[in-house]
BANU-594308 format. One line per 3 residues: number of its first residue (from 1); their letters; for each residue x, y, z of N, C-alpha, C. Coordinates in Angstrom, 1 decimal, always signed. Layout:
NUM	A	X,Y,Z,X,Y,Z,X,Y,Z; ...
END
This chain:
1	MSE	+205.1,+82.8,+87.3,+204.4,+82.1,+86.3,+202.9,+82.2,+86.6; +202.1,+82.4,+85.6,+200.7,+82.6,+85.7,+200.0,+81.3,+86.1; +198.9,+81.4,+86.8,+198.1,+80.2,+87.2,+197.5,+79.5,+85.9
4	NFV	+197.3,+80.3,+84.8,+196.7,+79.7,+83.6,+197.8,+79.4,+82.6; +199.1,+79.4,+82.9,+200.1,+79.1,+82.0,+200.1,+77.7,+81.7; +200.3,+77.4,+80.4,+200.5,+76.0,+79.9,+201.8,+75.9,+79.3
7	APG	+202.6,+75.0,+79.8,+204.0,+74.8,+79.3,+204.0,+74.3,+77.9; +205.0,+74.7,+77.1,+205.1,+74.2,+75.7,+205.0,+72.7,+75.7; +204.3,+72.2,+74.7,+204.1,+70.7,+74.6,+203.0,+70.2,+75.4
10	QQR	+202.4,+71.0,+76.3,+201.3,+70.5,+77.1,+199.9,+70.8,+76.5; +199.8,+71.4,+75.4,+198.5,+71.8,+74.8,+197.7,+70.6,+74.5; +198.3,+69.4,+74.2,+197.5,+68.2,+73.9,+196.7,+67.7,+75.1
13	YLR	+197.0,+68.2,+76.3,+196.3,+67.8,+77.5,+195.2,+68.8,+77.9; +195.0,+69.8,+77.0,+194.0,+70.8,+77.3,+192.6,+70.2,+77.1; +191.7,+70.6,+77.9,+190.3,+70.3,+77.8,+189.4,+71.5,+78.1
16	ACM	+188.2,+71.6,+77.5,+187.3,+72.6,+77.8,+186.1,+72.1,+78.4; +185.6,+72.8,+79.5,+184.4,+72.4,+80.2,+183.2,+72.6,+79.2; +182.3,+71.6,+79.1,+181.2,+71.7,+78.1,+180.1,+72.6,+78.6
19	VCS	+180.2,+73.0,+79.9,+179.1,+74.0,+80.4,+179.6,+75.4,+80.3; +180.8,+75.7,+80.8,+181.2,+77.1,+80.9,+182.3,+77.4,+79.8; +182.9,+76.4,+79.3,+184.0,+76.5,+78.2,+185.4,+76.9,+78.7
22	IVM	+185.6,+76.9,+80.1,+186.9,+77.2,+80.6,+187.9,+76.1,+80.1; +189.1,+76.6,+79.7,+190.1,+75.6,+79.2,+191.2,+75.4,+80.3; +191.5,+74.2,+80.6,+192.5,+73.8,+81.6,+193.1,+72.5,+81.2
25	TSA	+194.2,+72.1,+81.8,+194.7,+70.7,+81.6,+193.8,+69.7,+82.3; +193.9,+68.5,+81.8,+193.2,+67.4,+82.5,+193.6,+67.3,+84.0; +194.9,+67.4,+84.2,+195.4,+67.3,+85.6,+194.8,+68.4,+86.4
28	RFR	+194.7,+69.6,+85.9,+194.2,+70.7,+86.7,+192.7,+70.5,+87.0; +191.9,+70.0,+86.0,+190.5,+69.7,+86.3,+190.4,+68.6,+87.4; +191.3,+67.7,+87.4,+191.3,+66.6,+88.3,+191.7,+67.1,+89.7
31	EEG	+192.7,+68.0,+89.8,+193.1,+68.6,+91.1,+192.1,+69.6,+91.7; +191.6,+70.5,+90.8,+190.8,+71.6,+91.3,+189.3,+71.5,+90.9; +189.0,+70.8,+89.9,+187.6,+70.8,+89.4,+187.4,+72.0,+88.5
34	CPN	+186.2,+72.3,+88.1,+185.9,+73.4,+87.3,+185.6,+74.6,+88.2; +186.3,+75.7,+88.1,+186.1,+76.9,+89.0,+184.7,+77.5,+88.8; +184.0,+77.2,+87.7,+182.6,+77.8,+87.5,+181.5,+76.7,+87.8
37	CEE	+181.8,+75.5,+87.6,+180.7,+74.5,+87.5,+180.9,+73.3,+88.5; +181.9,+73.4,+89.4,+182.2,+72.3,+90.3,+181.0,+71.8,+91.1; +180.2,+72.8,+91.5,+179.0,+72.5,+92.3,+178.1,+71.4,+91.8
40	FLH	+178.0,+71.4,+90.5,+177.1,+70.3,+89.9,+177.8,+69.4,+88.9; +179.0,+69.7,+88.5,+179.7,+68.7,+87.6,+180.6,+67.7,+88.4; +181.1,+68.1,+89.5,+181.9,+67.2,+90.4,+183.1,+66.6,+89.6
43	LQG	+183.9,+67.5,+89.0,+185.1,+67.0,+88.2,+186.3,+66.7,+89.1; +186.4,+67.3,+90.2,+187.6,+67.2,+91.0,+187.8,+65.7,+91.5; +188.9,+65.2,+91.1,+189.3,+63.8,+91.5,+188.6,+62.7,+90.7
46	SSD	+187.8,+63.1,+89.7,+187.1,+62.1,+88.9,+187.4,+62.1,+87.4; +188.2,+61.1,+87.0,+188.6,+61.0,+85.6,+187.4,+60.8,+84.7; +186.5,+60.0,+85.2,+185.3,+59.6,+84.4,+184.4,+60.9,+84.2
49	QIE	+184.2,+61.7,+85.2,+183.5,+63.0,+85.0,+184.2,+63.9,+84.1; +185.5,+64.0,+84.2,+186.3,+64.9,+83.4,+186.2,+64.4,+81.9; +186.2,+63.2,+81.7,+186.1,+62.6,+80.3,+184.7,+62.9,+79.8
52	SCT	+183.7,+62.8,+80.6,+182.3,+63.0,+80.2,+181.9,+64.4,+80.0; +182.4,+65.3,+80.8,+181.9,+66.7,+80.9,+182.9,+67.8,+80.4; +184.0,+67.3,+79.8,+184.9,+68.3,+79.2,+185.3,+67.7,+77.8
55	SQV	+185.8,+68.5,+77.0,+186.1,+68.1,+75.6,+187.5,+68.5,+75.2; +188.2,+67.7,+74.4,+189.5,+68.1,+73.8,+189.3,+68.8,+72.5; +188.0,+68.8,+72.0,+187.7,+69.5,+70.7,+187.0,+70.8,+71.0
58	FEG	+187.8,+71.9,+70.7,+187.3,+73.2,+70.9,+188.0,+74.2,+69.9; +187.3,+75.3,+69.6,+187.9,+76.3,+68.7,+188.1,+77.6,+69.4; +189.2,+78.3,+69.0,+189.5,+79.6,+69.5,+189.7,+79.7,+71.0
61	LIS	+190.4,+80.7,+71.4,+190.6,+81.0,+72.8,+190.4,+82.4,+73.1; +189.8,+82.7,+74.3,+189.6,+84.0,+74.8,+190.4,+84.1,+76.1; +191.2,+85.1,+76.3,+191.9,+85.3,+77.6,+191.0,+86.4,+78.3
64	LAS	+190.4,+86.0,+79.4,+189.5,+86.8,+80.1,+190.1,+87.3,+81.4; +190.4,+88.6,+81.5,+191.1,+89.2,+82.7,+190.1,+89.9,+83.6; +189.0,+90.4,+83.0,+188.0,+91.2,+83.8,+186.6,+90.8,+83.3
67	PTR	+186.1,+89.6,+83.7,+184.8,+89.2,+83.2,+183.7,+90.1,+83.3; +183.6,+90.9,+84.4,+182.5,+91.8,+84.6,+182.5,+93.0,+83.7; +183.7,+93.4,+83.2,+183.8,+94.6,+82.4,+184.0,+94.4,+81.0
70	SWV	+184.2,+93.2,+80.6,+184.6,+92.8,+79.2,+183.3,+92.7,+78.3; +183.3,+93.4,+77.1,+182.2,+93.2,+76.2,+182.2,+91.8,+75.6; +183.5,+91.3,+75.4,+183.6,+90.0,+74.8,+183.0,+88.9,+75.8
73	AKW	+183.2,+89.1,+77.1,+182.7,+88.2,+78.1,+181.1,+88.2,+78.0; +180.6,+89.4,+77.9,+179.1,+89.5,+77.7,+178.6,+88.9,+76.5; +179.3,+89.1,+75.4,+179.0,+88.5,+74.1,+179.0,+87.0,+74.1
76	QRL	+180.0,+86.4,+74.8,+180.2,+85.0,+74.9,+179.4,+84.4,+76.1; +178.7,+85.2,+76.8,+178.0,+84.8,+78.0,+178.9,+84.2,+79.1; +180.1,+84.9,+79.3,+181.1,+84.5,+80.3,+181.2,+85.5,+81.4
79	DGY	+180.3,+86.5,+81.4,+180.5,+87.6,+82.4,+180.3,+87.3,+83.8; +179.7,+86.1,+84.1,+179.5,+85.7,+85.5,+180.6,+84.7,+86.0; +181.6,+84.4,+85.1,+182.6,+83.4,+85.4,+183.9,+84.0,+85.9
82	VKG	+184.8,+83.1,+86.4,+186.1,+83.6,+86.9,+187.0,+83.9,+85.7; +188.0,+84.7,+86.0,+189.0,+85.0,+84.9,+189.8,+83.8,+84.6; +190.2,+83.7,+83.3,+190.9,+82.6,+82.8,+190.9,+82.5,+81.3
85	IYA	+191.2,+81.3,+80.8,+191.2,+81.1,+79.3,+189.9,+80.3,+79.0; +189.2,+80.8,+78.0,+187.9,+80.1,+77.6,+188.0,+79.8,+76.1; +187.3,+78.7,+75.7,+187.1,+78.3,+74.3,+186.0,+79.1,+73.8
88	IKV	+186.1,+79.5,+72.5,+185.0,+80.2,+71.8,+183.8,+79.2,+71.5; +184.2,+78.0,+71.1,+183.2,+77.0,+70.8,+183.8,+75.6,+71.2; +182.9,+74.9,+72.0,+183.3,+73.6,+72.5,+182.4,+72.5,+71.8
91	SGQ	+183.0,+71.5,+71.3,+182.3,+70.4,+70.6,+182.1,+69.2,+71.6; +180.9,+68.6,+71.6,+180.6,+67.5,+72.5,+179.3,+67.7,+73.1; +178.8,+66.6,+73.7,+177.5,+66.6,+74.4,+177.6,+66.1,+75.8
94	LPD	+177.0,+66.8,+76.7,+177.0,+66.4,+78.1,+176.1,+65.1,+78.2; +176.5,+64.2,+79.1,+175.6,+63.1,+79.3,+174.2,+63.5,+79.7; +173.2,+62.8,+79.3,+171.8,+63.1,+79.6,+171.5,+63.3,+81.1
97	DVR	+172.1,+62.5,+82.0,+171.8,+62.7,+83.4,+172.4,+64.0,+83.9; +173.6,+64.4,+83.5,+174.2,+65.6,+83.9,+173.4,+66.8,+83.4; +173.0,+66.7,+82.1,+172.2,+67.8,+81.5,+170.8,+68.0,+82.3
100	TTI	+170.2,+66.9,+82.6,+168.9,+66.9,+83.3,+169.1,+67.5,+84.7; +170.2,+67.1,+85.4,+170.5,+67.7,+86.7,+170.7,+69.2,+86.7; +171.5,+69.7,+85.8,+171.8,+71.1,+85.8,+170.6,+71.9,+85.3
103	EEE	+169.7,+71.4,+84.4,+168.6,+72.1,+84.0,+167.4,+72.1,+85.0; +167.2,+70.9,+85.7,+166.1,+70.8,+86.6,+166.4,+71.3,+88.0; +167.6,+70.8,+88.5,+167.9,+71.1,+89.9,+168.6,+72.5,+90.1
106	YRI	+169.4,+72.9,+89.1,+170.2,+74.1,+89.2,+169.6,+75.3,+88.4; +168.6,+74.9,+87.6,+167.9,+76.0,+86.7,+168.9,+76.7,+85.8; +169.9,+75.9,+85.3,+170.9,+76.4,+84.3,+170.5,+75.9,+82.9
109	QYI	+170.3,+76.9,+82.0,+170.0,+76.5,+80.7,+171.2,+76.1,+79.9; +171.3,+74.8,+79.6,+172.5,+74.3,+78.9,+172.4,+74.6,+77.4; +173.3,+75.3,+76.8,+173.3,+75.6,+75.4,+174.6,+74.9,+74.8
112	P	+174.4,+73.8,+74.1,+175.5,+73.1,+73.5,+176.3,+73.9,+72.5
END
């Protein structure tokens, strides 16, 4: 079974990271954190952070097997991320304190 496999009926538990747009279950975010953004989002083990920094509202999915070689990854600005399932568009806003931290301390330009 694939590490990104979602069992039938589990789609309602899917969430997308509001920074990198990776799609995983709430439980997986809680267990592992975000594989691309954990350094500054600190989702692992924190239901509050998961609720604030991920969204259940997203459109479309991209299955990314080779981020460095994919033109779709470059087009979606995902070419520096891990392989996985990504949302094409994520709805929601990061909390102001998180947004300030990633822009000022980590020099990451947040594009909602």
